[in-house]
Every structure is written in structure tokens, then in C-alpha cells.
N, C-alpha and C positions, 0 to 999 in steps of 0.2 A: 505492497500500499503507498504512494504516495505519502510525503508531508502537506503536498495543499491536500490530500483528502484529509489526514488524519487531523489535522488540525480544520477543518468545518466537521468533521463529524463530531468534534472532544465539543465546541462549541457549540455548534445547536444544539447535543445533549444535553450540556447543563444548561445553559437555558431555559429549554423545555422542559415545565414542572409534566407534563406527560408524554409520555410517547404508547408507542403500538408497539407491542412484542407478538409475532403470530399473528396478529389480528385483534389485539386486548388491550386495549389503553391501560395505564398501569402509571404508576409512579415511580419514581428511580432517583438514583442518584449517583453526580459522575465523580470518579477519585480514583488517583493512580494511573488514568490511562484507559478506563473500563468506567462499562454501565454496570450496576449492583441495583439488582427488583428483589422484592421480598415479597415470598408466594405463600398461600397454602394455611392453615386454622380457620376457625370461625373464627375473625373477627379481623382479620386484612383480606386483601385481595388475591382474584383463585388464581392458581398455579394458569397459566396460559398452554392450550392444547398443542403439544411438541415438544414444550422445556422440557428438554432433560438433563443431566448429568452426560458432556461429550455431545450433545444436540446442537445441528448449528439452527438457529434462530434470525429470522427476518424481523427486522426495529427500523419503525417510521419515525419521523421526526416530524414535528411544527415547525414551522417557523413562530421564534415568539412574536413579532412583529403582525402578520399577516393575519395565522392561521392557518394556511394549509401549509402543502404537506412541503417540505423542503428538503429531506434527504433520507434514503433507505439506505442502508447497511447490514449485511450478514457479521452475524455474532456469533463462534464458540461461547457455549454454556458452559460455565461450569459449577456444580457446586460445592458450597463451602459448610466444611464442615463447624457445625456449633462450638464457640468457644476456643479457636484458632485463632491465629494472632491475622490475617487476614479478615477473618469475618467478624473480632473486633473491632479493628476498623471502619471493616465498613460498616456497621452497625453505628460508631459513633456517629457517622453522617448519617447517615437515614434517620436516624434521632429527629434530629436536625429538621429534617423533610415531615415526619409523622405528623400530620394537623389531627388535634381533635384526639388526643389519647386518652382515652378516661383512668388510661394504670401507667400513667409518663414516667414513675419514677420503679417503675418497675417491668418497662415494655422490654427491654431488654432478658429477664429470665422467661419472659411470657415467648416473646421470638424464637427462645436460645430452643424451649420445649415443642411449640407448636406448627414455625414455619421454617420453609428451603429460603433459603440466602441464596440469590444465583448472580458469578459476576461471569458479565457478556463481552469479548474482549472481541473489538471489532477486527474481522477477517477477510481482507481481500480491502478492491477498490469498489466503493455504492454503486449499486444496482440504479437508484435514482440521484439526483443531482442536479442546481442548475445547469442548465445547460443540456441536459439529455434527461427528461419527463416527458413519463409516454404522454400522447394525447388524450387518452383517457382519464376521470376520473376518479377512477380506484373504485367507487360508491357501488356497494351490494343494490343491484335490483330489488327494488319493492315487494314483497310476497305479496302474492293475487288473493285478493279478499272483496266482500261484497259488500265492504263499508263504502260511502260518499258524502261527500261534501255535497255535491254538484245535482241540484234537485230542483224544479219549477221553481220559481218566484211564485207565495200563494198569492190566489188572485185579491187579497183582502190588503193586500202590501201597502201598494202605491197608494191607494185612497187613506190608509192608516199615518202614512209619510206624509201627504200633503196637507190634513189635518193637524200634524202636531206643528210642521214651518208657523202653518198661518195665525198660530196661540201660539209660537214664542215672539 
């Protein structure tokens, strides 16, 4: 990976409060050249499909300014052992990012018992970046549904609206 892409991946991921890993939105922290996500347990974000130790994950980062997709990169996932030195360093950073934790004083103990902490390090050139974006939006096609908001206007509505305007 070239340093040009490494800098873009790092800056974009650091600044974005939310990323998509394998299509699932997650909060995260960036430190020491990698992104860390905490998943699992009854009160934390669920583990994205396909995210496992040694697996390759797709990470999509949005622009902090415009909110649109800025860069998509592949990362090798590494499951960190609870209590290890890398785990403790990452958790220290994640604690500052975790908002509204009811058990702020003991959250690291709960994370060690209940959650999985993944380190995702960029692996190779990004699939999408400024100057190399797909023409499609990437949005999922809505599922078919009988629900609709397009119906004919009720017959009495024009008279009702006209009456309100004449009173005011």
C-alpha cells in the first residue's frame, strides 16, 4: 500500500465516528495504524457477518464533511485476547469513544468478559477512493411492499383547504 493511501485511510477513518464493516455500521477507534471495533455481548454492537479472526473485512468510511462514502478498504481482522497489552491499549482508546455507558467505571471488565475486540489493519490499496468511485450509489434496493403513500387526494380536501384559507 502506498503512503498516499495509508494517510487517506488513516485520516478518514480517524475522523469518521461511524464506519461500515461488511455492511454493518459500527463505532470504532483508530490507533497505532489500525482500526479497533468492539462487538458482541448483550449491550454492545453485534459482530458483523463474516468478521472473525484472520478474516478479511470490507471497511467503508464516510466523509466527515459531506457524509458520503469517501473510501473503502480491505482489512485483515485480528481478534485480540482480553487483558493482553494490545487489548488494554485499544480499550483505553475505545473508552473515550464509548458514549452513554451505564457502567463507565467497570466497562473494561465487562468488555473483557462479554465482548470481542477486533483489530483491522489496512491490507492493500483501497477498492474505492477519490478519483476511483463507482457510478452506482451502493444503496440496497428496497424490498417490495404493499405499503404506499401515493393515493388519490380525498375528494373533500380541496374544499377544506380553501375554507381554512378564507378564514385566516
